[in-house]
Structures are given as structure tokens and as C-alpha cells.
All heavy atoms as a GROMACS GRO file, in nm:
protein
  624
    1TRP      N    1  12.114   4.487   6.525
    1TRP     CA    2  12.158   4.574   6.417
    1TRP      C    3  12.098   4.712   6.437
    1TRP      O    4  11.979   4.726   6.464
    1TRP     CB    5  12.113   4.520   6.283
    1TRP     CG    6  12.181   4.394   6.243
    1TRP    CD1    7  12.138   4.267   6.267
    1TRP    CD2    8  12.303   4.381   6.172
    1TRP    NE1    9  12.226   4.178   6.215
    1TRP    CE2   10  12.328   4.244   6.155
    1TRP    CE3   11  12.392   4.472   6.121
    1TRP    CZ2   12  12.440   4.197   6.088
    1TRP    CZ3   13  12.503   4.425   6.055
    1TRP    CH2   14  12.526   4.289   6.039
    2PRO      N   15  12.177   4.815   6.414
    2PRO     CA   16  12.126   4.952   6.428
    2PRO      C   17  12.055   5.002   6.303
    2PRO      O   18  12.013   5.117   6.299
    2PRO     CB   19  12.253   5.032   6.455
    2PRO     CG   20  12.360   4.957   6.384
    2PRO     CD   21  12.321   4.811   6.396
    3ILE      N   22  12.043   4.918   6.200
    3ILE     CA   23  11.984   4.960   6.073
    3ILE      C   24  11.882   4.856   6.027
    3ILE      O   25  11.888   4.741   6.069
    3ILE     CB   26  12.093   4.978   5.965
    3ILE    CG1   27  12.175   4.849   5.951
    3ILE    CG2   28  12.183   5.096   5.997
    3ILE    CD1   29  12.277   4.850   5.841
    4PRO      N   30  11.788   4.892   5.940
    4PRO     CA   31  11.694   4.793   5.886
    4PRO      C   32  11.771   4.685   5.809
    4PRO      O   33  11.877   4.712   5.753
    4PRO     CB   34  11.606   4.874   5.791
    4PRO     CG   35  11.622   5.015   5.833
    4PRO     CD   36  11.761   5.027   5.891
    5GLN      N   37  11.715   4.564   5.806
    5GLN     CA   38  11.785   4.456   5.739
    5GLN      C   39  11.689   4.353   5.682
    5GLN      O   40  11.573   4.346   5.721
    5GLN     CB   41  11.880   4.387   5.837
    5GLN     CG   42  11.805   4.324   5.954
    5GLN     CD   43  11.895   4.239   6.041
    5GLN    OE1   44  11.972   4.161   5.989
    5GLN    NE2   45  11.883   4.255   6.171
    6GLY      N   46  11.740   4.275   5.592
    6GLY     CA   47  11.671   4.159   5.539
    6GLY      C   48  11.774   4.049   5.529
    6GLY      O   49  11.892   4.075   5.509
    7ALA      N   50  11.732   3.924   5.544
    7ALA     CA   51  11.827   3.814   5.540
    7ALA      C   52  11.772   3.700   5.455
    7ALA      O   53  11.651   3.679   5.450
    7ALA     CB   54  11.854   3.764   5.682
    8PHE      N   55  11.862   3.629   5.390
    8PHE     CA   56  11.826   3.517   5.305
    8PHE      C   57  11.924   3.404   5.327
    8PHE      O   58  12.045   3.429   5.333
    8PHE     CB   59  11.830   3.557   5.157
    8PHE     CG   60  11.748   3.677   5.125
    8PHE    CD1   61  11.804   3.804   5.127
    8PHE    CD2   62  11.614   3.664   5.093
    8PHE    CE1   63  11.728   3.915   5.098
    8PHE    CE2   64  11.537   3.775   5.064
    8PHE     CZ   65  11.594   3.901   5.067
    9PHE      N   66  11.877   3.282   5.336
    9PHE     CA   67  11.965   3.166   5.340
    9PHE      C   68  11.984   3.119   5.196
    9PHE      O   69  11.888   3.099   5.122
    9PHE     CB   70  11.905   3.053   5.423
    9PHE     CG   71  11.984   2.926   5.410
    9PHE    CD1   72  12.103   2.910   5.480
    9PHE    CD2   73  11.943   2.826   5.324
    9PHE    CE1   74  12.178   2.794   5.465
    9PHE    CE2   75  12.018   2.710   5.309
    9PHE     CZ   76  12.136   2.694   5.380
   10ILE      N   77  12.109   3.101   5.159
   10ILE     CA   78  12.141   3.053   5.024
   10ILE      C   79  12.230   2.930   5.039
   10ILE      O   80  12.334   2.936   5.105
   10ILE     CB   81  12.213   3.162   4.943
   10ILE    CG1   82  12.121   3.283   4.931
   10ILE    CG2   83  12.254   3.109   4.806
   10ILE    CD1   84  12.186   3.406   4.875
   11PRO      N   85  12.191   2.816   4.982
   11PRO     CA   86  12.274   2.696   4.990
   11PRO      C   87  12.414   2.720   4.932
   11PRO      O   88  12.431   2.799   4.839
   11PRO     CB   89  12.198   2.593   4.906
   11PRO     CG   90  12.057   2.642   4.905
   11PRO     CD   91  12.067   2.792   4.908
   12ASN      N   92  12.512   2.652   4.989
   12ASN     CA   93  12.652   2.670   4.946
   12ASN      C   94  12.670   2.655   4.796
   12ASN      O   95  12.751   2.724   4.736
   12ASN     CB   96  12.743   2.572   5.019
   12ASN     CG   97  12.769   2.615   5.161
   12ASN    OD1   98  12.757   2.733   5.195
   12ASN    ND2   99  12.804   2.520   5.246
   13ALA      N  100  12.595   2.566   4.735
   13ALA     CA  101  12.610   2.542   4.591
   13ALA      C  102  12.580   2.666   4.507
   13ALA      O  103  12.625   2.676   4.394
   13ALA     CB  104  12.520   2.426   4.548
   14TYR      N  105  12.505   2.760   4.563
   14TYR     CA  106  12.463   2.878   4.487
   14TYR      C  107  12.519   3.009   4.542
   14TYR      O  108  12.489   3.115   4.488
   14TYR     CB  109  12.310   2.887   4.486
   14TYR     CG  110  12.244   2.764   4.432
   14TYR    CD1  111  12.179   2.675   4.517
   14TYR    CD2  112  12.249   2.734   4.297
   14TYR    CE1  113  12.120   2.560   4.469
   14TYR    CE2  114  12.192   2.619   4.248
   14TYR     CZ  115  12.126   2.532   4.333
   14TYR     OH  116  12.069   2.419   4.284
   15ILE      N  117  12.600   3.003   4.647
   15ILE     CA  118  12.641   3.126   4.714
   15ILE      C  119  12.722   3.220   4.624
   15ILE      O  120  12.698   3.340   4.623
   15ILE     CB  121  12.715   3.096   4.847
   15ILE    CG1  122  12.730   3.224   4.930
   15ILE    CG2  123  12.850   3.034   4.824
   15ILE    CD1  124  12.602   3.280   4.982
   16GLU      N  125  12.816   3.168   4.550
   16GLU     CA  126  12.898   3.257   4.465
   16GLU      C  127  12.815   3.321   4.355
   16GLU      O  128  12.830   3.440   4.326
   16GLU     CB  129  13.018   3.182   4.409
   16GLU     CG  130  13.120   3.145   4.514
   16GLU     CD  131  13.166   3.264   4.600
   16GLU    OE1  132  13.187   3.374   4.547
   16GLU    OE2  133  13.179   3.244   4.723
   17GLU      N  134  12.726   3.244   4.294
   17GLU     CA  135  12.638   3.297   4.190
   17GLU      C  136  12.545   3.404   4.248
   17GLU      O  137  12.527   3.511   4.190
   17GLU     CB  138  12.557   3.185   4.128
   17GLU     CG  139  12.464   3.229   4.017
   17GLU     CD  140  12.384   3.114   3.958
   17GLU    OE1  141  12.399   2.999   4.002
   17GLU    OE2  142  12.306   3.142   3.867
   18ALA      N  143  12.488   3.377   4.365
   18ALA     CA  144  12.397   3.473   4.429
   18ALA      C  145  12.471   3.599   4.471
   18ALA      O  146  12.421   3.711   4.455
   18ALA     CB  147  12.329   3.408   4.549
   19TRP      N  148  12.592   3.583   4.526
   19TRP     CA  149  12.671   3.699   4.570
   19TRP      C  150  12.708   3.787   4.451
   19TRP      O  151  12.694   3.909   4.456
   19TRP     CB  152  12.795   3.652   4.644
   19TRP     CG  153  12.880   3.761   4.698
   19TRP    CD1  154  13.004   3.797   4.654
   19TRP    CD2  155  12.851   3.851   4.806
   19TRP    NE1  156  13.053   3.902   4.727
   19TRP    CE2  157  12.961   3.936   4.822
   19TRP    CE3  158  12.742   3.866   4.890
   19TRP    CZ2  159  12.966   4.037   4.917
   19TRP    CZ3  160  12.747   3.966   4.987
   19TRP    CH2  161  12.856   4.049   4.999
   20SER      N  162  12.752   3.727   4.343
   20SER     CA  163  12.786   3.803   4.222
   20SER      C  164  12.665   3.878   4.169
   20SER      O  165  12.674   3.995   4.131
   20SER     CB  166  12.840   3.710   4.113
   20SER     OG  167  12.962   3.654   4.154
   21TYR      N  168  12.552   3.810   4.167
   21TYR     CA  169  12.429   3.875   4.120
   21TYR      C  170  12.389   3.991   4.210
   21TYR      O  171  12.359   4.101   4.163
   21TYR     CB  172  12.315   3.773   4.112
   21TYR     CG  173  12.183   3.834   4.072
   21TYR    CD1  174  12.161   3.876   3.942
   21TYR    CD2  175  12.083   3.852   4.166
   21TYR    CE1  176  12.039   3.934   3.905
   21TYR    CE2  177  11.962   3.911   4.131
   21TYR     CZ  178  11.941   3.951   4.001
   21TYR     OH  179  11.821   4.009   3.967
   22ALA      N  180  12.392   3.970   4.340
   22ALA     CA  181  12.353   4.076   4.434
   22ALA      C  182  12.444   4.198   4.419
   22ALA      O  183  12.397   4.312   4.419
   22ALA     CB  184  12.358   4.023   4.577
   23MET      N  185  12.574   4.175   4.406
   23MET     CA  186  12.666   4.288   4.388
   23MET      C  187  12.642   4.360   4.256
   23MET      O  188  12.656   4.482   4.248
   23MET     CB  189  12.810   4.241   4.400
   23MET     CG  190  12.848   4.201   4.540
   23MET     SD  191  13.025   4.171   4.566
   23MET     CE  192  13.080   4.092   4.419
   24SER      N  193  12.603   4.286   4.153
   24SER     CA  194  12.585   4.348   4.022
   24SER      C  195  12.460   4.435   4.014
   24SER      O  196  12.454   4.528   3.934
   24SER     CB  197  12.580   4.242   3.913
   24SER     OG  198  12.458   4.172   3.914
   25ILE      N  199  12.358   4.407   4.095
   25ILE     CA  200  12.235   4.485   4.087
   25ILE      C  201  12.219   4.586   4.200
   25ILE      O  202  12.131   4.671   4.193
   25ILE     CB  203  12.110   4.394   4.085
   25ILE    CG1  204  12.095   4.316   4.216
   25ILE    CG2  205  12.113   4.301   3.965
   25ILE    CD1  206  11.961   4.252   4.235
   26GLN      N  207  12.301   4.580   4.303
   26GLN     CA  208  12.278   4.667   4.418
   26GLN      C  209  12.313   4.813   4.389
   26GLN      O  210  12.258   4.902   4.451
   26GLN     CB  211  12.350   4.614   4.543
   26GLN     CG  212  12.498   4.635   4.546
   26GLN     CD  213  12.535   4.744   4.644
   26GLN    OE1  214  12.454   4.828   4.679
   26GLN    NE2  215  12.658   4.743   4.688
   27GLU      N  216  12.403   4.841   4.297
   27GLU     CA  217  12.434   4.976   4.251
   27GLU      C  218  12.458   5.076   4.363
   27GLU      O  219  12.427   5.193   4.352
   27GLU     CB  220  12.324   5.027   4.158
   27GLU     CG  221  12.308   4.942   4.034
   27GLU     CD  222  12.197   4.991   3.942
   27GLU    OE1  223  12.128   5.089   3.976
   27GLU    OE2  224  12.181   4.931   3.835
   28GLY      N  225  12.513   5.029   4.473
   28GLY     CA  226  12.549   5.119   4.582
   28GLY      C  227  12.434   5.166   4.668
   28GLY      O  228  12.449   5.260   4.746
   29PHE      N  229  12.316   5.102   4.658
   29PHE     CA  230  12.201   5.147   4.735
   29PHE      C  231  12.191   5.082   4.872
   29PHE      O  232  12.122   5.131   4.959
   29PHE     CB  233  12.071   5.122   4.658
   29PHE     CG  234  12.059   5.206   4.535
   29PHE    CD1  235  12.068   5.150   4.410
   29PHE    CD2  236  12.039   5.343   4.545
   29PHE    CE1  237  12.058   5.228   4.295
   29PHE    CE2  238  12.029   5.422   4.432
   29PHE     CZ  239  12.038   5.365   4.308
   30VAL      N  240  12.254   4.966   4.888
   30VAL     CA  241  12.244   4.893   5.014
   30VAL      C  242  12.381   4.838   5.053
   30VAL      O  243  12.473   4.832   4.972
   30VAL     CB  244  12.143   4.775   5.004
   30VAL    CG1  245  12.004   4.823   4.977
   30VAL    CG2  246  12.187   4.675   4.899
   31ASP      N  247  12.393   4.800   5.178
   31ASP     CA  248  12.510   4.728   5.225
   31ASP      C  249  12.478   4.580   5.220
   31ASP      O  250  12.373   4.537   5.266
   31ASP     CB  251  12.544   4.766   5.370
   31ASP     CG  252  12.580   4.912   5.385
   31ASP    OD1  253  12.631   4.972   5.289
   31ASP    OD2  254  12.558   4.967   5.495
   32LEU      N  255  12.569   4.501   5.165
   32LEU     CA  256  12.551   4.357   5.158
   32LEU      C  257  12.651   4.290   5.251
   32LEU      O  258  12.767   4.329   5.258
   32LEU     CB  259  12.575   4.306   5.016
   32LEU     CG  260  12.484   4.359   4.906
   32LEU    CD1  261  12.531   4.309   4.770
   32LEU    CD2  262  12.340   4.319   4.932
   33LEU      N  263  12.605   4.187   5.321
   33LEU     CA  264  12.691   4.108   5.409
   33LEU      C  265  12.674   3.962   5.374
   33LEU      O  266  12.563   3.909   5.373
   33LEU     CB  267  12.653   4.131   5.556
   33LEU     CG  268  12.718   4.037   5.658
   33LEU    CD1  269  12.870   4.057   5.661
   33LEU    CD2  270  12.659   4.062   5.795
   34LYS      N  271  12.785   3.896   5.343
   34LYS     CA  272  12.785   3.751   5.320
   34LYS      C  273  12.863   3.688   5.435
   34LYS      O  274  12.975   3.730   5.465
   34LYS     CB  275  12.853   3.719   5.188
   34LYS     CG  276  12.863   3.569   5.160
   34LYS     CD  277  12.920   3.539   5.023
   34LYS     CE  278  13.069   3.548   5.020
   34LYS     NZ  279  13.130   3.492   4.897
   35HIS      N  280  12.801   3.590   5.500
   35HIS     CA  281  12.871   3.520   5.606
   35HIS      C  282  12.820   3.378   5.618
   35HIS      O  283  12.708   3.347   5.581
   35HIS     CB  284  12.855   3.594   5.741
   35HIS     CG  285  12.718   3.587   5.799
   35HIS    ND1  286  12.673   3.479   5.871
   35HIS    CD2  287  12.614   3.674   5.794
   35HIS    CE1  288  12.548   3.501   5.910
   35HIS    NE2  289  12.510   3.618   5.864
   36PRO      N  290  12.906   3.290   5.670
   36PRO     CA  291  12.863   3.151   5.688
   36PRO      C  292  12.774   3.138   5.811
   36PRO      O  293  12.762   3.231   5.890
   36PRO     CB  294  12.996   3.077   5.710
   36PRO     CG  295  13.085   3.179   5.772
   36PRO     CD  296  13.044   3.311   5.710
   37ASN      N  297  12.713   3.025   5.825
   37ASN     CA  298  12.634   2.991   5.944
   37ASN      C  299  12.699   2.871   6.011
   37ASN      O  300  12.649   2.760   6.004
   37ASN     CB  301  12.488   2.960   5.907
   37ASN     CG  302  12.412   3.083   5.870
   37ASN    OD1  303  12.423   3.184   5.936
   37ASN    ND2  304  12.335   3.075   5.764
   38THR      N  305  12.812   2.895   6.076
   38THR     CA  306  12.887   2.787   6.140
   38THR      C  307  12.833   2.752   6.277
   38THR      O  308  12.870   2.650   6.334
   38THR     CB  309  13.035   2.822   6.155
   38THR    OG1  310  13.047   2.930   6.250
   38THR    CG2  311  13.097   2.861   6.022
   39GLY      N  312  12.749   2.841   6.333
   39GLY     CA  313  12.702   2.824   6.470
   39GLY      C  314  12.774   2.919   6.565
   39GLY      O  315  12.736   2.932   6.680
   40CYS      N  316  12.878   2.984   6.517
   40CYS     CA  317  12.950   3.082   6.598
   40CYS      C  318  12.913   3.221   6.548
   40CYS      O  319  12.975   3.274   6.455
   40CYS     CB  320  13.101   3.060   6.590
   40CYS     SG  321  13.194   3.181   6.687
   41ASN      N  322  12.809   3.279   6.606
   41ASN     CA  323  12.760   3.410   6.560
   41ASN      C  324  12.867   3.518   6.563
   41ASN      O  325  12.875   3.602   6.474
   41ASN     CB  326  12.641   3.454   6.646
   41ASN     CG  327  12.518   3.373   6.619
   41ASN    OD1  328  12.490   3.339   6.506
   41ASN    ND2  329  12.444   3.342   6.723
   42HIS      N  330  12.947   3.518   6.668
   42HIS     CA  331  13.051   3.620   6.682
   42HIS      C  332  13.144   3.621   6.561
   42HIS      O  333  13.159   3.723   6.494
   42HIS     CB  334  13.131   3.596   6.811
   42HIS     CG  335  13.238   3.699   6.834
   42HIS    ND1  336  13.358   3.696   6.767
   42HIS    CD2  337  13.240   3.808   6.916
   42HIS    CE1  338  13.432   3.798   6.807
   42HIS    NE2  339  13.362   3.867   6.897
   43ASP      N  340  13.206   3.508   6.531
   43ASP     CA  341  13.301   3.503   6.420
   43ASP      C  342  13.233   3.510   6.283
   43ASP      O  343  13.288   3.567   6.189
   43ASP     CB  344  13.387   3.377   6.427
   43ASP     CG  345  13.491   3.385   6.539
   43ASP    OD1  346  13.499   3.491   6.607
   43ASP    OD2  347  13.563   3.287   6.558
   44ASP      N  348  13.112   3.452   6.272
   44ASP     CA  349  13.042   3.458   6.144
   44ASP      C  350  13.009   3.601   6.103
   44ASP      O  351  13.002   3.632   5.984
   44ASP     CB  352  12.912   3.376   6.148
   44ASP     CG  353  12.937   3.227   6.147
   44ASP    OD1  354  13.053   3.185   6.128
   44ASP    OD2  355  12.839   3.152   6.165
   45HIS      N  356  12.986   3.688   6.200
   45HIS     CA  357  12.951   3.827   6.171
   45HIS      C  358  13.070   3.922   6.180
   45HIS      O  359  13.055   4.042   6.165
   45HIS     CB  360  12.841   3.876   6.266
   45HIS     CG  361  12.710   3.811   6.240
   45HIS    ND1  362  12.675   3.689   6.295
   45HIS    CD2  363  12.606   3.849   6.164
   45HIS    CE1  364  12.554   3.656   6.254
   45HIS    NE2  365  12.510   3.751   6.174
   46SER      N  366  13.190   3.867   6.203
   46SER     CA  367  13.308   3.954   6.212
   46SER      C  368  13.420   3.899   6.124
   46SER      O  369  13.429   3.936   6.007
   46SER     CB  370  13.352   3.971   6.358
   46SER     OG  371  13.383   3.847   6.417
   47VAL      N  372  13.501   3.809   6.175
   47VAL     CA  373  13.620   3.766   6.102
   47VAL      C  374  13.589   3.682   5.977
   47VAL      O  375  13.669   3.678   5.885
   47VAL     CB  376  13.720   3.690   6.193
   47VAL    CG1  377  13.772   3.782   6.302
   47VAL    CG2  378  13.658   3.566   6.252
   48ARG      N  379  13.473   3.615   5.973
   48ARG     CA  380  13.436   3.537   5.854
   48ARG      C  381  13.339   3.612   5.762
   48ARG      O  382  13.292   3.556   5.664
   48ARG     CB  383  13.375   3.403   5.897
   48ARG     CG  384  13.477   3.308   5.957
   48ARG     CD  385  13.419   3.169   5.976
   48ARG     NE  386  13.338   3.156   6.094
   48ARG     CZ  387  13.382   3.111   6.212
   48ARG    NH1  388  13.507   3.076   6.226
   48ARG    NH2  389  13.301   3.100   6.314
   49ALA      N  390  13.309   3.735   5.792
   49ALA     CA  391  13.211   3.812   5.714
   49ALA      C  392  13.277   3.885   5.598
   49ALA      O  393  13.392   3.926   5.606
   49ALA     CB  394  13.142   3.913   5.805
   50LEU      N  395  13.202   3.899   5.490
   50LEU     CA  396  13.246   3.974   5.373
   50LEU      C  397  13.141   4.079   5.342
   50LEU      O  398  13.023   4.046   5.322
   50LEU     CB  399  13.266   3.880   5.253
   50LEU     CG  400  13.307   3.946   5.122
   50LEU    CD1  401  13.444   4.014   5.137
   50LEU    CD2  402  13.311   3.844   5.011
   51TRP      N  403  13.182   4.205   5.338
   51TRP     CA  404  13.091   4.316   5.313
   51TRP      C  405  13.109   4.370   5.172
   51TRP      O  406  13.220   4.376   5.120
   51TRP     CB  407  13.119   4.430   5.410
   51TRP     CG  408  13.074   4.405   5.549
   51TRP    CD1  409  13.146   4.348   5.650
   51TRP    CD2  410  12.946   4.437   5.604
   51TRP    NE1  411  13.071   4.342   5.764
   51TRP    CE2  412  12.947   4.396   5.739
   51TRP    CE3  413  12.830   4.495   5.552
   51TRP    CZ2  414  12.838   4.411   5.822
   51TRP    CZ3  415  12.722   4.510   5.636
   51TRP    CH2  416  12.726   4.469   5.769
   52ASP      N  417  13.001   4.414   5.112
   52ASP     CA  418  13.001   4.498   4.992
   52ASP      C  419  12.918   4.620   5.032
   52ASP      O  420  12.797   4.610   5.047
   52ASP     CB  421  12.940   4.427   4.872
   52ASP     CG  422  12.949   4.511   4.747
   52ASP    OD1  423  13.058   4.565   4.719
   52ASP    OD2  424  12.847   4.526   4.678
   53LEU      N  425  12.986   4.731   5.056
   53LEU     CA  426  12.919   4.847   5.114
   53LEU      C  427  12.854   4.936   5.010
   53LEU      O  428  12.910   4.960   4.905
   53LEU     CB  429  13.019   4.928   5.196
   53LEU     CG  430  13.081   4.850   5.313
   53LEU    CD1  431  13.190   4.934   5.377
   53LEU    CD2  432  12.976   4.812   5.414
   54GLY      N  433  12.737   4.984   5.045
   54GLY     CA  434  12.663   5.075   4.960
   54GLY      C  435  12.683   5.218   5.004
   54GLY      O  436  12.797   5.264   5.019
   55PRO      N  437  12.575   5.290   5.029
   55PRO     CA  438  12.583   5.434   5.054
   55PRO      C  439  12.660   5.470   5.182
   55PRO      O  440  12.719   5.577   5.189
   55PRO     CB  441  12.438   5.477   5.065
   55PRO     CG  442  12.362   5.353   5.097
   55PRO     CD  443  12.439   5.240   5.035
   56SER      N  444  12.660   5.383   5.282
   56SER     CA  445  12.726   5.420   5.407
   56SER      C  446  12.878   5.415   5.392
   56SER      O  447  12.948   5.492   5.457
   56SER     CB  448  12.683   5.326   5.520
   56SER     OG  449  12.736   5.197   5.498
   57ALA      N  450  12.928   5.326   5.307
   57ALA     CA  451  13.071   5.307   5.287
   57ALA      C  452  13.143   5.282   5.419
   57ALA      O  453  13.261   5.303   5.432
   57ALA     CB  454  13.132   5.424   5.212
   58GLU      N  455  13.068   5.239   5.519
   58GLU     CA  456  13.125   5.209   5.649
   58GLU      C  457  13.055   5.087   5.706
   58GLU      O  458  12.932   5.081   5.707
   58GLU     CB  459  13.106   5.330   5.742
   58GLU     CG  460  13.169   5.313   5.878
   58GLU     CD  461  13.151   5.439   5.962
   58GLU    OE1  462  13.170   5.549   5.910
   58GLU    OE2  463  13.114   5.424   6.079
   59ILE      N  464  13.132   4.992   5.754
   59ILE     CA  465  13.073   4.872   5.813
   59ILE      C  466  12.991   4.913   5.935
   59ILE      O  467  13.042   4.983   6.023
   59ILE     CB  468  13.182   4.771   5.851
   59ILE    CG1  469  13.251   4.720   5.724
   59ILE    CG2  470  13.123   4.654   5.930
   59ILE    CD1  471  13.369   4.630   5.749
   60PRO      N  472  12.864   4.874   5.942
   60PRO     CA  473  12.781   4.910   6.058
   60PRO      C  474  12.842   4.854   6.187
   60PRO      O  475  12.902   4.746   6.186
   60PRO     CB  476  12.646   4.844   6.029
   60PRO     CG  477  12.646   4.820   5.883
   60PRO     CD  478  12.788   4.798   5.843
   61SER      N  479  12.825   4.928   6.293
   61SER     CA  480  12.878   4.879   6.420
   61SER      C  481  12.789   4.766   6.472
   61SER      O  482  12.666   4.773   6.465
   61SER     CB  483  12.885   4.992   6.522
   61SER     OG  484  12.756   5.041   6.549
   62LEU      N  485  12.851   4.662   6.521
   62LEU     CA  486  12.781   4.548   6.576
   62LEU      C  487  12.825   4.530   6.721
   62LEU      O  488  12.943   4.547   6.751
   62LEU     CB  489  12.812   4.420   6.499
   62LEU     CG  490  12.785   4.421   6.350
   62LEU    CD1  491  12.834   4.291   6.288
   62LEU    CD2  492  12.638   4.439   6.324
   63THR      N  493  12.734   4.494   6.805
   63THR     CA  494  12.769   4.464   6.943
   63THR      C  495  12.790   4.314   6.951
   63THR      O  496  12.702   4.238   6.991
   63THR     CB  497  12.658   4.512   7.040
   63THR    OG1  498  12.626   4.647   7.009
   63THR    CG2  499  12.704   4.504   7.184
   64LEU      N  500  12.909   4.270   6.910
   64LEU     CA  501  12.938   4.128   6.897
   64LEU      C  502  12.926   4.052   7.028
   64LEU      O  503  12.891   3.935   7.030
   64LEU     CB  504  13.078   4.108   6.838
   64LEU     CG  505  13.095   4.160   6.694
   64LEU    CD1  506  13.241   4.153   6.653
   64LEU    CD2  507  13.009   4.082   6.598
   65LEU      N  508  12.954   4.118   7.139
   65LEU     CA  509  12.946   4.049   7.268
   65LEU      C  510  12.803   4.022   7.311
   65LEU      O  511  12.780   3.949   7.407
   65LEU     CB  512  13.022   4.127   7.375
   65LEU     CG  513  13.174   4.134   7.352
   65LEU    CD1  514  13.241   4.216   7.461
   65LEU    CD2  515  13.235   3.995   7.344
   66ASP      N  516  12.704   4.079   7.241
   66ASP     CA  517  12.564   4.052   7.273
   66ASP      C  518  12.510   3.927   7.203
   66ASP      O  519  12.398   3.886   7.229
   66ASP     CB  520  12.476   4.171   7.237
   66ASP     CG  521  12.490   4.285   7.336
   66ASP    OD1  522  12.544   4.262   7.446
   66ASP    OD2  523  12.447   4.397   7.303
   67PHE      N  524  12.588   3.867   7.112
   67PHE     CA  525  12.542   3.745   7.047
   67PHE      C  526  12.529   3.634   7.151
   67PHE      O  527  12.604   3.629   7.248
   67PHE     CB  528  12.639   3.702   6.937
   67PHE     CG  529  12.625   3.780   6.810
   67PHE    CD1  530  12.732   3.850   6.758
   67PHE    CD2  531  12.505   3.784   6.742
   67PHE    CE1  532  12.720   3.922   6.641
   67PHE    CE2  533  12.492   3.856   6.624
   67PHE     CZ  534  12.600   3.925   6.574
   68PRO      N  535  12.434   3.542   7.131
   68PRO     CA  536  12.411   3.435   7.228
   68PRO      C  537  12.536   3.353   7.259
   68PRO      O  538  12.551   3.303   7.369
   68PRO     CB  539  12.305   3.347   7.162
   68PRO     CG  540  12.240   3.433   7.061
   68PRO     CD  541  12.343   3.534   7.018
   69CYS      N  542  12.626   3.339   7.163
   69CYS     CA  543  12.744   3.255   7.186
   69CYS      C  544  12.838   3.315   7.290
   69CYS      O  545  12.933   3.250   7.332
   69CYS     CB  546  12.818   3.226   7.057
   69CYS     SG  547  12.875   3.371   6.968
   70ASN      N  548  12.813   3.437   7.332
   70ASN     CA  549  12.896   3.499   7.434
   70ASN      C  550  12.831   3.497   7.572
   70ASN      O  551  12.876   3.563   7.664
   70ASN     CB  552  12.931   3.643   7.394
   70ASN     CG  553  13.020   3.645   7.272
   70ASN    OD1  554  13.126   3.588   7.273
   70ASN    ND2  555  12.973   3.707   7.166
   71LYS      N  556  12.726   3.421   7.585
   71LYS     CA  557  12.657   3.406   7.713
   71LYS      C  558  12.694   3.271   7.773
   71LYS      O  559  12.712   3.174   7.701
   71LYS     CB  560  12.505   3.413   7.693
   71LYS     CG  561  12.456   3.535   7.616
   71LYS     CD  562  12.439   3.653   7.707
   71LYS     CE  563  12.370   3.768   7.636
   71LYS     NZ  564  12.454   3.859   7.568
   72PRO      N  565  12.705   3.261   7.905
   72PRO     CA  566  12.739   3.132   7.967
   72PRO      C  567  12.644   3.021   7.922
   72PRO      O  568  12.524   3.042   7.912
   72PRO     CB  569  12.725   3.160   8.117
   72PRO     CG  570  12.747   3.308   8.129
   72PRO     CD  571  12.689   3.367   8.003
   73ALA      N  572  12.700   2.905   7.891
   73ALA     CA  573  12.629   2.785   7.850
   73ALA      C  574  12.571   2.793   7.709
   73ALA      O  575  12.498   2.706   7.666
   73ALA     CB  576  12.519   2.747   7.948
   74CYS      N  577  12.602   2.897   7.636
   74CYS     CA  578  12.553   2.913   7.498
   74CYS      C  579  12.667   2.926   7.398
   74CYS      O  580  12.644   2.952   7.282
   74CYS     CB  581  12.464   3.036   7.486
   74CYS     SG  582  12.316   3.027   7.585
   75GLY      N  583  12.790   2.913   7.443
   75GLY     CA  584  12.905   2.936   7.358
   75GLY      C  585  12.930   2.826   7.256
   75GLY      O  586  12.882   2.714   7.269
   76CYS      N  587  13.009   2.860   7.158
   76CYS     CA  588  13.042   2.768   7.049
   76CYS      C  589  13.115   2.644   7.100
   76CYS      O  590  13.100   2.537   7.045
   76CYS     CB  591  13.132   2.838   6.947
   76CYS     SG  592  13.064   2.990   6.882
   77ASN      N  593  13.195   2.661   7.205
   77ASN     CA  594  13.279   2.551   7.252
   77ASN      C  595  13.232   2.494   7.386
   77ASN      O  596  13.306   2.420   7.449
   77ASN     CB  597  13.424   2.600   7.265
   77ASN     CG  598  13.479   2.645   7.132
   77ASN    OD1  599  13.461   2.578   7.031
   77ASN    ND2  600  13.546   2.759   7.131
   78ASP      N  601  13.113   2.528   7.430
   78ASP     CA  602  13.067   2.483   7.562
   78ASP      C  603  13.047   2.332   7.570
   78ASP      O  604  13.048   2.275   7.677
   78ASP     CB  605  12.937   2.552   7.602
   78ASP     CG  606  12.960   2.696   7.644
   78ASP    OD1  607  13.077   2.732   7.671
   78ASP    OD2  608  12.863   2.772   7.652
   79ASN      N  609  13.028   2.265   7.457
   79ASN     CA  610  13.005   2.120   7.458
   79ASN      C  611  13.131   2.042   7.424
   79ASN      O  612  13.125   1.920   7.411
   79ASN     CB  613  12.893   2.083   7.362
   79ASN     CG  614  12.760   2.141   7.408
   79ASN    OD1  615  12.730   2.141   7.525
   79ASN    ND2  616  12.683   2.192   7.313
   80ASP      N  617  13.242   2.109   7.408
   80ASP     CA  618  13.369   2.040   7.373
   80ASP      C  619  13.425   1.968   7.494
   80ASP      O  620  13.408   2.002   7.606
   80ASP     CB  621  13.471   2.138   7.319
   80ASP     CG  622  13.432   2.189   7.181
   80ASP    OD1  623  13.338   2.134   7.122
   80ASP    OD2  624  13.497   2.283   7.133
   0.00000   0.00000   0.00000
């Protein structure tokens, strides 16, 4: 990530409540990213990601091809 970050794991049973709360208090000061942890870092941080943007109003650039799942023998489907 090109910007400072913090991360929290939230169980599925509480994700909607936590997301609603985070959006209600963030007041545009931070960028929020909600994504699943399916084991596919590439898709979890891109096509399955949901952003609530703060001051930047622009999704931060990510180097998706640098995720471990894009390295030989580390991919999501390598054991299929």
C-alpha cells in the first residue's frame, strides 16, 4: 500500500453492523475498504472489494500483481 493503513478482522456475523458503524463515524477523514478473505488476495482487494472513500475521493493504486497469489506455486488455483 502506498498509504498508511490499519486492518481489522471482523467475523461475518458482525460485518454489516461494523461497516455501517465505520461509515457513520468516519466523516470523510479516512478511506475504508471492506473485503472478504477468500484466500485470493488479487480478487479480494479488487473485484470483491467495497470502498467508502474519505478525503482522497480516489481509490488508492494497488499493485495487484505483487500479491503472493500471482507468484508461481502460490496461486489460488495451484492445488486444483
